[in-house]
N, C-alpha and C positions, 0 to 999 in steps of 0.2 A: 296279278302281281304276286311275287313270292313274299309271304309274310313270315317265313321261318328264318331262324338265325343262321342262314348259310347262303352261299352263292353257288349256283350250279355251273359247272365247267364242262363244256361239251366240245369235242373235236370229232370230225366225221371223215371216214375213209370211204370213198365212192369208187367202185369198180365199173367202168363203162366198156361194154363190148363195142368195138369199132365196126362200122358198117362196111366191111370188106367182103369180097366174094370167096376169098380163101383164107386159110389160117396164117398165123404170124410167121411161121418158119417152114411151111410146106404148102403144097397146092390143094390140100383137101378142102372140100366145100364147108362153108359155115352155115348152110341152110338149116333153119330150125325145124324140128319135128320129124326128122327122118328116122327110119328104123334104127334101133340101137346098134352101135359099133359098125355102121356101114360107111362112115366118113372118117376113116383112119388110114394111116400108111406107116411104113417103118420109122419115119422121122418123128411124127407126133406121138407114137406109142413107145419110142425110145429103144428101138432095136439096135444092137451093136453095129457100128460102122456107118449108120445113117447120119448124114450131115445136114444141119439146118441152113436155110438161106432166108434172109430177112425179106418180108413183104414190104416193099417200098410204099405202097398205098397206105398201109397201117401207120407208118411213120409220118406220112404227109397229113393224115387226119389228126394224129396226135399233135403235130406241130401247129396245125390250125387251131386246135383247142388251147394249146399253151399260149399262143399269141393273144387269143381272145380273153384269156384269164390273166393277162398282164404279167405272165411269168418271164423270168430271165431265161434266155435260150443260150446255152454254152455252145461253142463251136465244136467241141469234142464230147462224145458220150459213148459209153461202152456197155456191154452185156455181162451180167453176172449170173452164177448159178446159186439158187436159194434151195438148200438141201433139206428135205424132210420126207418122211415116209408115210404114205397113206394109200389105201387100196385103189383110189381113183387117180393116182399120180404115177403112171407107169414108169417114167424116167427115174423117179426117185428125187427129182428136183424140178423146180420151176426155172425157166429163163426169165430173169428180171433185171432190174437196175438197182445198184446199191449206193455206192459213194459218189458216182458221177451220173446222176439222172439227166434225162433229156431237158428237163425244165425245173425251175424252183423259184421261190420267193415272189409269188404273185398275190392277187387279191380279187375278190368278187364283192360288189356292193349289194346289200339286201335292204329291203324296206317292207313295210306293211301298209297297204292302202287304207286299212281301217284304223291305223294308229296303235296297234297292239304293242309296238316297240319302236324306238327311235331308229332311223336309218343308220346303218353301220357298214363298215368295210371289214369283211372277213378275210384274214390273211390265209394264203394257200402255201403250205410248206413246199410241196413238190407235186409234179405230175410225171409219172414214168410209165413206160411200156413193160408188159410182161405177158406170158402166155398163160391161158387158163388151165385148170385141172379138169378132170372128168366129173361125172356125176354118180354118186352112190344112191341107190334106191332101196329103201328098207321096207320089207313086208312086215307091218306091225299088226297084222290080223292075229286074233287070239290063237295061241298054240303054234304060231310060226315065228321064225327068227331069220328068214332068208334075206340076204342082201345081194343085189345085183349091181353090176358096174356098166355104165354106158360111157364109152370114150369118145363119142362124137364131138363133145365140147373141148376135149383135150387139144391144146394148141391154139384155141381161138384168141385173137388179139384183144387184150384188155389195156385200158388206160386207167391207172390207179391215181386218183386225185385226192390228196391228203390235206385237210385243212389244219390250221393252228387251232388250239383250244380257245377260240374266241367267241363261241356261242354261249349265251347265258340263260337260255330257256328252251324247252321243247318247241315252243312256237318259232323261235329263231332258227332252230334246226330244220324245221319243216320248211320255213321260208327260204333258207339257203338251198335246200334240195330242189325246191320248186323253181327257183331262179336258175340253178345250175342245169337242171333238165331242160328248161326252156332255151337256154343258151346253146346247149348241145344240139337240140333239134333245129334251131335256127342255122347253126353251122353245118348241119347235115352230116355230122360225124357218127351219129348213132340214132336208132329209133327209141332208145331208152325204155323199152318195154320190160317192166319189172316182172310181169307174169312169165315171160320167156327167159328171164335171167340176163337181159341186156343191160340192166342197171341194178347193182347190188350195193347195199349200204351196211357198213359196220359203224356203230356209234361208241366212242370212248367217252365215258362220263365219270366224274367224281365230284365231291363237294368240298368247298372251303368253308369251314364252320368257325364262327366267332366264339371264342371261349375267354374266360378271365385271364388265361395264360397266353392268349394270342390266337392267331388263326391256325386251325388244324385242317390238314387235307386228308380225306378218306382215300383208300386204295382205289386205283382206276379199274373200272370194269369195261371190257369190250363186249358190246351186245351185238349178236348176229341173228340171222334168220328173220329179218324184218322185210316183209314183202310188199309194203306200201309206205308212202310218206306218212299216212295217218298212223300206221303201226310204229314208225319211228317216233312220232310225237308221243304216243301212248307209252312206248317202251322207256323213253327217256324220263317221262313223268313218273312212271312206276319205280324205275331204278333210283331216282333221286330220293323218293320217299323211303325205299328199302334201305339205302345206304345210311340215311339219317337215323332210321329206327335201329339199325345194327350198331351204329356209333353210340347212340344213347344207351343201348343195352350194355355194350362193352364198357362204356365209361362208368356206368353205375356199378357193374360187377368188378371191374379191374381197377377203377380209379386211375387209369392211365390213358395216354393218347393211343388211338388205334393205329395198328400197323398192318402189314400183310402185303402179299404180292399182287400184281396185276392179274386179274382173272378174266376168262372168257365165259360169257353167259349167253344162252340162247333165249329168244323171245317166243313164248308160247302164246300165240294169238288167241287160241280158244280159251285158255285160262286167264289171259291178260296178266301174265307174270313173266319174270325172267328166271331162268334156271341155270345153275352153275354147270359148266361143261368140263373145264380144266383150268390149270394154272397157265397163264400166258407165257409163251416163249419170249426170250430176249433175242436181239439180232445175232448175238454170238452163237445161239443154239442152231442157227441156220447154216453156219459155216460158209458164209458167202465167199466165193472167189471168182475171178474173171472167167467167163466162158471161153475155152480154148478153140472152139469151133466157129466163132463168129467174129467178124471184123468190127472195129469201132465205126461209129457213124459221124460224119463230118457235115456240118451245115454252115453256110456263110451268112454274114450279116445281110447281104443283098437278097438271099433267098428268104430270110425272115421278113424283110421289108416287103417283098413281093406278096407273101402270104398275108401280111397286115393289110396291104392295099386291096386284096381280093376278098376280104371278110364280108363286106357289105354292112348295112346298118344293123346293129345288134339291139336286143330288146330294150336295154336301159335307155339308149339314145332315142329309140323309136318312141318310147312312152313320153319322154320329154318333148319331142317334136310334135306329137299328136296333141298334147295338152296346150302348147303354145300356139299351134297353127289353127286348131279347130275349137279351142275354148272348152274342152272337156276336162273333167276333174281326174285326179290320179286313179281313183277306183275304176272309172270307165276305161281309161287308157290301159290299165292293167288287164282288165277283162278282154279287151280287143287284142292286145299284143299276145296274150296267152293262147289265142286261137291260131296264131301262125301268120306268116307273111301273106298268104293268099287272102285270108279274111281281112287283114289290115288294108291290103290293096283295094278290096271291094269297098270297105268303109270309106277310104279316102276318095274314091271315085264318086261314091254316093254323096259324101259331105260336100265335095266341090261342086257337083252338078246341082244339088239342092240348095246350096248356099246356107245351110244350117247344120253345123257340126254336132250340136247337142241333140237335135231331133234325129239326125242320122244315126248317132250313137244309140239312142233309145230304141229305134226301130231295129237296128242290127242285133242288139242284145235281147230284146223282148220277143221279136217276131222271126227274124232270120235264124238266129241260133236255135230258137225253139223248134222251128221247122226242120232244120238240119238234124237236130237230135231225134225228132220223131221219125224222120226218114232214114236215119243212120247214114247220112250223106255228108259230103264235103261241099265247100263253097263252090268248087269247080262244077259240081252237079246241079247247083241251084238254078231253078228254071227262070227266076226273075232277075234280069240283069240290073246292075247298079243304075244304069240310065233310066230304065223303066220304073224302078222304085223311086228314083229322084222325081219323076213326073208326078207320082202319087203324093210325095211330100210337098211338092210345090202347089199341088191342088189343095192340100190342107192349109198351107200358108195363105193361099188366096181366098180361103173361105168357101171354096167350091164343094168341099166335103168335110164333115166333122170327123173327129178322131174315131168315134164309134163306128160310123159307116165306112170309114177308111179301112177298118179291119175286115169288113165284108169285101171291099174292093181287093184287098190283099189276097184273101182266100180265093176269090174268083180269078185273079191273075195266076195264082198257083195252080188252080184246077185246069184252066184253059190255055195258059201261056199267053194271054192277051195283054195288050197295053193297058195302062191305067185309064185312059180315056174310053177305050172300048169296054173295059170292065164296068166303068161307071155308067156308060150308056145301057149296057145289058141289064144292070141292076136298077135302071130308072133313076139314077142319081143326077140331079141337076141343081144348080144354085138357085135359091129362092130369091125372087126380086125383092128389093128392099121395101117397096110400097106394099107388096103382098104380105110380107112379114109384119109390117106395121099395122096393116088392117086386121090381121089375125090377132095380133097382140091386143089391140084396142077391144076387139070383140070378146076376147077371153077375160079381159079385165072387167068389162061391163057385166059379164055373166058370173063373175066371182068377186062380189063386193067385200067378202070377208078377207080374201087374199089381199085386196087393196088396203084394207085397214091394218092387217098384219104387217105389210111392207112399210106403211107409214109409221107404224110403231117400232120399226127397226128389226122386225123378225124376217131377216133376209132369206131364211130357208123356205119361206112360204112360196117363193117364186118357183120352186121345184114342181109344184102341182101344175102350174101354167105350162112349164116346159113339157111335162108329160102329155098334157092335153094337146099341145101344139104338135108334138111328134106323132100323135095318133091321127091328127087331121092331115098333116103333111110330113112324111118321114124325112124329107130333105131339109127341114128346118135345122139351122145351125144352133145348137143349144146355147153356146156362149154368146153369140150375137143376139139371139132372141132374149136372153136374160138381160143383157145390157139395155136393149130397146125397151123392155117392159119397165125396168127401174127408172129410166129417163122419163117415160110417160107418167109414171106415178108421181115423180118429183114435181111435175107441173100441174097435176090434177088438183 
């Protein structure tokens, strides 16, 4: 919790690279990792006379996202030129959307399964399409100052999603980004790979400080160069502290309310600090005007409704359904849904076949996901089918195998690809007859009179030594059942 006399105000701008095979206004490939400047053409590098043509698939993916984010979709949208000059922007402008974006006024709900903050609805100002700039690569080795330009990324379709300043902590900012990325991957509109630049985040942050004269707002800082959600969280936390320290210093020195222009700062992940880069431009500096080479885009209400009907179940609704259907808690549903549709489908088949949603959830989280992580595999590659794992869970429920030995069965199923029953047979696991277990219990109680005295005195932990001895005599003994049996016999002794 923030115990300082200020409120943190955060709004996020997220640039999402849409998963298309070609660029937004030309047919050049968007494949990542190709040799520099091999995926360009006269259109994306701004040669005179080259005319852009809109990639319809990019607009469809953007529309799909806008509907999922509850944004209003106007019937008419146009393209604008955003003018600025930078070495990796060969046209001297971006093709973007200014006053008539393709979508606006939506929202995304966020929550924290651990209760770090109350669930809230974050408003989304707009989501609009634009083409990307190129990439500048700076040689920062000692004694060198070379910069190289790779234009392969120039013209790649981006969807810029701009939130209202509704986030009140770095934790909320991270949760918003996590939920947004999950939604985008469920929709199939982007791979959201931050390392490859498919998802980039700029954070706008300032403080509202309580003073005797009223609430004072610090100048907004836009923080860039954050290459992970953890980096966003750290950058926002650092910037809040920095702004407060600067305000305190100016207040003491000047005795006046702080002022200043919006600035752009970069996040230095190595030093864990933000560094000032430049004064932030205003929209008037970009000299927006309608692009004369591109036609407006028209979309009908019927088309929007068809997109809505084709969305499928989205993460928030899926979590709620898993909790109500299978009796799992929000934390568990969050973990499962975050793994994707295929993993959720596997869990549901397992939970239904085993008849125990909670146990199925535990096994998926603790054993299935651990195995997938170790093997660097996906659930589609997992050797144990949901039906086979359900047989193992049912064997546990029936008392045919205890949890400890069930782990051995699981490993054997992984190794050999065998069924639960075959794996149990190979490991010599079989259910111990009740009369046999009772006979063993009485024998051990007679051989351990001190344990009997301790149990009668209420020292329940003493039964552990009997369980250990029983497991040495017969590894198939069920610890829980054997414990209950011993306690009942002691009660009547």
